[in-house]
C-alpha positions as CSV (number, residue, x, y, z in Angstrom):
1,M,7.5,44.8,11.8
2,G,5.8,41.5,12.9
3,K,2.9,41.3,15.2
4,S,3.6,40.6,18.9
5,P,2.9,37.1,20.4
6,K,-0.1,38.6,22.2
7,S,-1.5,40.0,18.9
8,R,-0.9,36.7,17.1
9,A,-2.7,34.8,19.9
10,A,-5.6,37.2,19.7
11,L,-5.8,36.8,15.9
12,K,-5.7,33.0,16.2
13,K,-8.5,33.1,18.8
14,R,-10.7,35.2,16.5
15,A,-10.0,33.0,13.5
16,E,-10.9,29.9,15.5
17,A,-14.2,31.5,16.5
18,E,-15.2,31.9,12.8
19,P,-17.8,29.6,11.4
20,P,-16.1,26.3,10.5
21,A,-17.3,26.4,6.9
22,R,-15.8,29.8,6.3
23,R,-12.4,28.9,7.8
24,E,-12.4,25.6,5.8
25,E,-13.0,27.7,2.6
26,V,-10.0,29.8,3.4
27,L,-7.8,26.7,4.0
28,E,-9.0,24.8,1.0
29,T,-8.4,27.9,-1.3
30,A,-4.9,28.3,0.2
31,L,-4.2,24.6,-0.3
32,T,-5.2,24.9,-4.0
33,L,-3.2,28.1,-4.7
34,V,0.0,26.8,-3.1
35,S,-0.3,23.4,-4.8
36,E,-0.8,24.9,-8.2
37,H,1.4,28.1,-8.0
38,G,4.0,27.4,-5.3
39,V,4.5,29.4,-2.2
40,A,5.9,32.5,-4.0
41,G,3.0,32.5,-6.4
42,A,0.3,32.1,-3.7
43,S,0.5,35.6,-2.3
44,L,-2.0,36.7,0.4
45,R,-3.2,39.3,-2.1
46,K,-4.0,36.5,-4.6
47,L,-5.6,34.4,-1.9
48,A,-7.8,37.3,-0.8
49,A,-8.9,37.9,-4.4
50,E,-9.9,34.3,-4.8
51,L,-12.0,34.5,-1.6
52,G,-13.5,37.8,-2.6
53,I,-12.2,39.7,0.5
54,S,-9.7,42.4,1.1
55,Q,-6.1,41.4,2.0
56,P,-6.3,42.9,5.5
57,S,-9.3,40.8,6.2
58,L,-7.1,37.7,5.9
59,Y,-5.3,38.7,9.0
60,H,-8.6,38.0,10.8
61,Y,-7.8,34.4,10.1
62,F,-4.0,34.2,10.0
63,P,-1.3,36.7,11.1
64,S,1.2,35.6,8.4
65,K,1.8,33.3,5.4
66,D,3.7,31.0,7.8
67,A,0.7,30.7,10.1
68,L,-1.5,29.9,7.1
69,V,0.9,27.2,5.9
70,S,0.9,25.6,9.4
71,A,-2.9,25.8,9.5
72,V,-3.3,24.0,6.1
73,V,-0.9,21.2,7.2
74,E,-2.9,20.7,10.5
75,Y,-6.2,20.9,8.7
76,C,-5.3,18.3,6.0
77,A,-3.7,16.0,8.6
78,D,-6.9,16.0,10.5
79,K,-8.9,15.2,7.4
80,M,-6.6,12.2,6.7
81,L,-7.1,10.9,10.2
82,A,-10.9,11.4,10.0
83,A,-11.1,9.5,6.7
84,S,-9.5,6.4,8.3
85,L,-11.8,6.7,11.4
86,D,-14.8,6.6,9.1
87,L,-13.9,3.1,7.9
88,P,-15.2,-0.1,9.6
89,P,-12.3,-1.2,11.9
90,P,-10.6,-4.5,11.3
91,Q,-11.9,-7.4,13.4
92,R,-8.9,-9.7,13.1
93,K,-5.2,-9.1,12.5
94,E,-5.6,-10.6,9.1
95,D,-8.1,-7.8,8.3
96,I,-5.4,-5.1,8.8
97,P,-3.9,-5.1,5.3
98,R,-7.2,-4.6,3.6
99,F,-8.2,-1.9,6.1
100,A,-5.0,-0.1,5.3
101,M,-5.5,-0.5,1.6
102,R,-9.0,0.9,1.8
103,A,-7.8,3.9,3.8
104,V,-5.2,4.7,1.1
105,V,-7.5,4.2,-1.8
106,D,-10.2,6.3,-0.3
107,L,-7.8,9.0,0.6
108,W,-6.3,9.2,-2.9
109,S,-9.8,9.2,-4.4
110,T,-10.4,12.7,-3.1
111,E,-9.2,15.8,-4.8
112,R,-7.8,17.3,-1.6
113,H,-5.1,14.7,-1.0
114,P,-3.2,15.0,-4.3
115,R,-3.2,18.8,-3.7
116,F,-2.0,18.3,-0.2
117,V,0.9,16.1,-1.3
118,R,2.0,18.7,-3.8
119,F,1.5,21.4,-1.2
120,M,3.7,19.5,1.3
121,F,6.6,19.1,-1.2
122,V,6.4,22.8,-2.2
123,V,6.4,24.2,1.4
124,A,9.0,21.6,2.6
125,L,11.4,22.7,-0.1
126,E,10.9,26.3,1.0
127,S,12.4,26.0,4.5
128,K,13.7,23.6,7.1
129,E,11.1,25.0,9.5
130,N,8.3,23.8,7.3
131,R,9.8,20.4,7.0
132,A,10.2,20.1,10.7
133,F,6.6,21.2,11.3
134,I,5.2,18.7,8.8
135,Q,7.3,15.9,10.4
136,R,6.0,16.9,13.9
137,V,2.4,16.9,12.8
138,F,2.7,13.5,11.1
139,E,4.5,12.0,14.2
140,E,1.9,13.4,16.6
141,R,-1.3,12.8,14.6
142,L,-0.9,10.2,12.0
143,Y,1.9,7.7,12.9
144,P,0.3,6.8,16.2
145,G,-2.5,5.2,14.2
146,F,-0.1,2.5,13.0
147,T,0.8,1.7,16.5
148,L,-2.8,1.6,17.7
149,L,-3.6,-0.9,15.0
150,A,-0.7,-3.1,15.9
151,N,-1.4,-2.9,19.7
152,A,-5.0,-3.9,19.2
153,F,-4.1,-7.2,17.7
154,G,-0.5,-8.0,18.7
155,R,-0.1,-10.5,21.5
156,D,3.4,-9.5,22.3
157,E,6.0,-6.9,21.3
158,A,7.3,-9.1,18.5
159,E,3.9,-9.5,16.9
160,R,3.1,-5.8,17.4
161,R,6.3,-4.9,15.6
162,E,5.4,-7.3,12.8
163,L,2.0,-5.7,12.4
164,R,3.4,-2.2,12.3
165,H,5.7,-3.3,9.5
166,V,2.7,-4.8,7.6
167,V,0.8,-1.5,7.9
168,W,3.8,0.5,6.7
169,M,4.3,-2.0,3.8
170,V,0.8,-1.6,2.6
171,V,0.5,2.2,3.1
172,Y,3.8,3.2,1.6
173,S,3.8,0.7,-1.3
174,L,0.3,1.8,-2.4
175,G,1.0,5.4,-1.5
176,L,3.9,5.7,-3.8
177,S,1.9,4.3,-6.8
178,F,-1.0,6.7,-6.1
179,L,1.4,9.6,-5.6
180,E,2.9,9.1,-9.0
181,Q,-0.4,9.0,-10.9
182,R,-2.5,11.4,-8.9
183,A,-0.1,14.0,-7.6
184,L,2.8,13.9,-10.1
185,F,1.0,13.0,-13.3
186,G,-2.2,14.7,-12.4
187,K,-4.4,11.7,-13.4
188,P,-8.1,12.1,-12.4
189,S,-8.0,8.6,-10.9
190,A,-5.7,5.7,-10.4
191,S,-5.2,3.3,-13.3
192,Q,-6.4,-0.3,-13.1
193,D,-2.7,-1.4,-12.9
194,V,-2.3,0.6,-9.7
195,L,-5.5,-0.9,-8.3
196,D,-4.4,-4.4,-9.3
197,H,-1.0,-3.7,-7.5
198,A,-3.0,-2.7,-4.4
199,E,-4.8,-6.0,-4.4
200,W,-1.5,-7.9,-4.9
201,V,0.1,-6.1,-2.0
202,V,-2.8,-6.8,0.3
203,G,-2.9,-10.5,-0.7
204,A,0.9,-10.8,0.0
205,A,0.4,-9.1,3.4
206,E,-2.6,-11.4,4.3
207,R,-0.5,-14.5,3.3
208,L,2.3,-13.2,5.5
209,L,0.1,-12.8,8.5
210,R,-1.4,-16.3,8.0
211,L,2.1,-17.9,8.3
212,P,2.5,-19.9,11.6
213,E,5.6,-18.0,12.5
214,T,6.9,-14.8,10.7
215,R,8.9,-13.2,13.4
């Protein structure tokens, strides 16, 4: 029998009161297990063993595996957002493509992000609910950053729309190349070809933005 909403809320409150480093350790370990063994292979028993605690102790952090999956998605989305906020912001609209490239390259240079991408595919395939949750987190926490960049430099709606497309072009063109090598092939770093491609995409986007009229 599942726990009542009141019990789940109490457990969540207790978990959030834990020292951040300990909670982060639980999330990072869960991320690694699911990305390497799939959802079925990443049992709470195995997670508890990796952490050196009893399985019942995990309920101090999360009332169920579903709650754990949701927490990992939110945690990694927050890390993605924080990484972009750590970069020096663009000063002109022409700086946006290189800013977007730097954010992608830095993100894929971590060990967490390739694991997170594998994690997302695994849990999204498991259920429609997981896919819907991942989409909602991205829409609420990550996609607005594209709009903020565009709004900061676009003089009107047409230019803001153009800038949003430029950000998407850079992020997703580069992201697919990095995903292939880092998440799919398991390479320890991106190849020089991928980095050269990143520079080419940025150069193309910068030239596009320098055109007198691209709308």
